[in-house]
C-alpha positions as CSV (number, residue, x, y, z in Angstrom):
1,M,-10.7,30.8,2.2
2,F,-10.5,27.5,0.1
3,L,-11.8,27.9,-3.5
4,F,-12.1,24.8,-5.5
5,K,-11.9,25.5,-9.2
6,R,-10.7,22.5,-11.1
7,K,-13.1,19.7,-12.4
8,V,-11.6,16.3,-13.3
9,Q,-13.7,13.8,-15.1
10,I,-12.5,10.8,-17.1
11,V,-15.0,8.9,-19.2
12,T,-14.5,5.2,-20.6
13,D,-16.8,2.9,-22.5
14,R,-18.4,1.7,-19.2
15,L,-17.2,4.1,-16.5
16,M,-17.2,7.6,-15.2
17,L,-14.1,8.4,-13.0
18,R,-14.9,11.6,-11.0
19,L,-14.1,13.4,-7.8
20,P,-16.1,12.3,-4.7
21,L,-19.0,14.5,-3.6
22,H,-20.7,14.7,-0.3
23,R,-23.9,13.0,-1.8
24,D,-21.8,9.9,-2.3
25,Y,-21.6,9.1,1.4
26,R,-24.3,6.5,1.7
27,S,-23.2,4.4,-1.4
28,W,-19.5,4.8,-0.4
29,S,-20.1,3.7,3.2
30,E,-22.4,0.9,2.2
31,L,-19.9,-0.5,-0.4
32,R,-16.9,-0.2,1.9
33,L,-18.8,-1.8,4.8
34,N,-20.2,-4.7,2.6
35,S,-16.5,-5.2,1.2
36,K,-14.8,-5.1,4.5
37,A,-13.7,-8.7,4.5
38,F,-12.6,-8.4,0.9
39,L,-10.6,-5.1,1.4
40,T,-9.0,-5.3,4.9
41,P,-6.3,-8.0,4.0
42,W,-4.8,-5.5,1.6
43,E,-5.3,-2.1,3.2
44,P,-4.1,-0.1,6.2
45,S,-6.1,-0.6,9.3
46,W,-9.4,1.4,9.2
47,A,-9.8,4.1,11.8
48,A,-12.7,3.7,14.3
49,D,-14.6,6.4,12.4
50,H,-13.6,5.2,9.0
51,L,-17.2,4.9,7.9
52,S,-18.6,8.0,9.5
53,R,-20.2,11.0,7.6
54,K,-17.7,13.2,9.2
55,S,-14.6,11.1,8.0
56,F,-16.2,11.0,4.5
57,A,-16.9,14.8,4.4
58,N,-13.1,15.2,5.4
59,R,-12.3,12.9,2.5
60,V,-14.2,15.0,0.2
61,Y,-12.5,18.0,1.4
62,W,-9.1,16.5,1.1
63,A,-10.0,15.4,-2.5
64,Q,-10.9,19.0,-3.4
65,R,-7.7,20.5,-1.7
66,S,-5.4,17.8,-3.5
67,V,-6.8,18.7,-7.0
68,S,-6.6,22.4,-6.4
69,A,-3.0,22.1,-5.1
70,G,-2.0,19.8,-7.9
71,S,-0.8,17.2,-5.3
72,G,-3.3,14.4,-6.1
73,I,-6.4,13.4,-8.0
74,P,-8.7,11.2,-6.1
75,L,-11.5,9.8,-8.2
76,F,-14.5,7.6,-7.5
77,I,-15.3,4.9,-10.2
78,E,-18.8,4.9,-11.3
79,R,-20.6,2.6,-13.7
80,Q,-22.1,4.8,-16.4
81,K,-25.2,2.8,-17.1
82,D,-26.7,3.1,-13.6
83,G,-24.4,5.4,-11.6
84,V,-23.5,2.6,-9.1
85,L,-20.2,3.3,-7.3
86,L,-17.7,0.6,-7.9
87,G,-14.6,1.7,-6.0
88,A,-11.9,4.4,-6.4
89,V,-8.5,5.2,-7.8
90,T,-6.1,8.0,-6.7
91,L,-3.2,9.6,-8.2
92,D,-1.4,10.8,-5.1
93,N,2.0,12.2,-4.0
94,M,2.2,14.0,-7.4
95,R,5.8,15.3,-7.9
96,R,6.5,18.0,-10.6
97,G,9.8,19.4,-11.5
98,P,12.4,16.8,-12.8
99,A,10.2,13.8,-11.5
100,Q,6.9,14.3,-13.1
101,A,5.7,11.2,-11.1
102,A,2.9,10.1,-8.9
103,T,1.7,7.2,-6.8
104,L,-1.4,5.1,-7.9
105,G,-3.7,3.5,-5.3
106,Y,-7.0,1.8,-5.9
107,W,-9.8,-0.4,-4.5
108,I,-12.9,-1.9,-5.8
109,G,-15.9,-3.3,-4.0
110,A,-16.2,-6.9,-3.6
111,P,-19.5,-7.2,-5.8
112,H,-17.7,-5.5,-8.7
113,A,-14.3,-7.4,-8.6
114,R,-13.1,-9.4,-11.5
115,Q,-15.3,-7.8,-14.2
116,G,-12.6,-5.8,-15.9
117,Y,-13.8,-2.4,-14.2
118,M,-10.4,-1.8,-12.5
119,R,-8.3,-2.5,-15.6
120,E,-10.5,-0.1,-17.6
121,A,-10.1,2.5,-14.9
122,L,-6.3,2.2,-14.6
123,T,-5.8,2.3,-18.2
124,A,-7.9,5.5,-18.4
125,C,-6.0,7.0,-15.5
126,L,-2.6,6.2,-17.1
127,D,-3.8,7.9,-20.3
128,Y,-5.0,10.9,-18.3
129,A,-1.8,11.2,-16.2
130,F,0.5,11.1,-19.3
131,Q,-1.7,13.1,-21.7
132,K,-3.4,15.7,-19.5
133,E,-1.1,15.9,-16.5
134,G,2.1,15.6,-18.4
135,L,3.5,13.0,-16.0
136,S,6.2,10.6,-16.9
137,R,5.9,7.9,-14.2
138,L,3.3,6.3,-12.2
139,E,4.2,4.1,-9.4
140,A,2.1,1.3,-7.6
141,A,2.7,-1.1,-4.7
142,C,0.9,-4.1,-3.6
143,L,1.4,-7.1,-1.3
144,P,3.3,-10.0,-3.0
145,E,0.4,-12.4,-2.4
146,N,-2.2,-10.2,-3.9
147,V,-2.4,-12.0,-7.2
148,A,-5.4,-10.1,-8.4
149,S,-3.8,-6.7,-7.8
150,R,-0.5,-7.8,-9.4
151,G,-2.5,-9.0,-12.5
152,V,-4.7,-5.9,-12.9
153,L,-1.4,-3.8,-12.7
154,E,0.4,-6.0,-15.3
155,K,-2.6,-6.1,-17.6
156,S,-2.9,-2.2,-17.4
157,G,0.7,-1.7,-18.5
158,F,2.6,-1.5,-15.2
159,K,5.9,-3.4,-15.0
160,Y,7.4,-5.1,-12.0
161,E,10.5,-3.1,-10.6
162,G,11.3,-4.7,-7.3
163,V,10.6,-5.2,-3.6
164,A,10.3,-2.7,-0.9
165,Q,10.9,-4.1,2.6
166,S,8.5,-2.9,5.4
167,Y,7.0,-0.5,2.8
168,L,3.5,0.1,4.5
169,Q,1.4,-0.9,7.5
170,I,-1.3,-3.2,6.3
171,N,-3.9,-4.6,8.7
172,G,-1.7,-3.4,11.6
173,R,1.7,-4.8,10.5
174,W,4.5,-3.4,8.5
175,R,4.5,-5.3,5.2
176,T,6.9,-5.9,2.3
177,H,5.5,-4.9,-1.1
178,V,6.3,-5.5,-4.7
179,L,6.8,-2.3,-6.8
180,Y,5.4,-1.6,-10.3
181,A,5.6,1.4,-12.5
182,A,4.3,2.6,-15.7
183,L,6.2,4.9,-17.8
184,R,4.9,7.5,-20.4
185,F,7.8,6.6,-22.8
186,D,8.5,2.9,-21.9
187,R,11.4,1.3,-23.7
188,R,11.9,-1.5,-21.2
189,G,10.0,-4.2,-23.1
190,R,8.0,-6.9,-21.1
191,T,9.2,-7.4,-17.6
192,S,7.9,-10.0,-15.2
193,A,8.0,-10.4,-11.5
194,G,10.4,-13.4,-10.9
């Protein structure tokens, strides 16, 4: 029997980052559907049942299992003043031992883009990962032409590290990604993606 015991919540000036709950289904599915054209150029292809209640319930259970197992921390980004769901950020593939690293993924709904919410969320996640989880390295990847994503990573303290050929399938095609990382104790100084 699975027992979920750990609660994760990060609060910033404008946001609350928290685990997804079953009651979030309607706001999540509406935000994803209304943002589909905005999101799909940058994401893996959506499954036929991507927006279904059953798929969302599986997502909630996966989030709970990930946190309990210490393998990931999937968080919804909610605006504090009105409880509106804005997007999500996930620390995933958490590796302990000598690595102390994780992969960062994120998305924001189209109506909430370019308002500083994602930068605020990513900055808070970095602090949480380094201070509370004891991680040393967070890694992120995005498509080279995704200027907005590259910008939010760089403004949040991530530094360009290189290119990974055929890194992920995006919209049905293997795509090359640019790689970024943020280090807990970063002595690299400023780097730029040439």
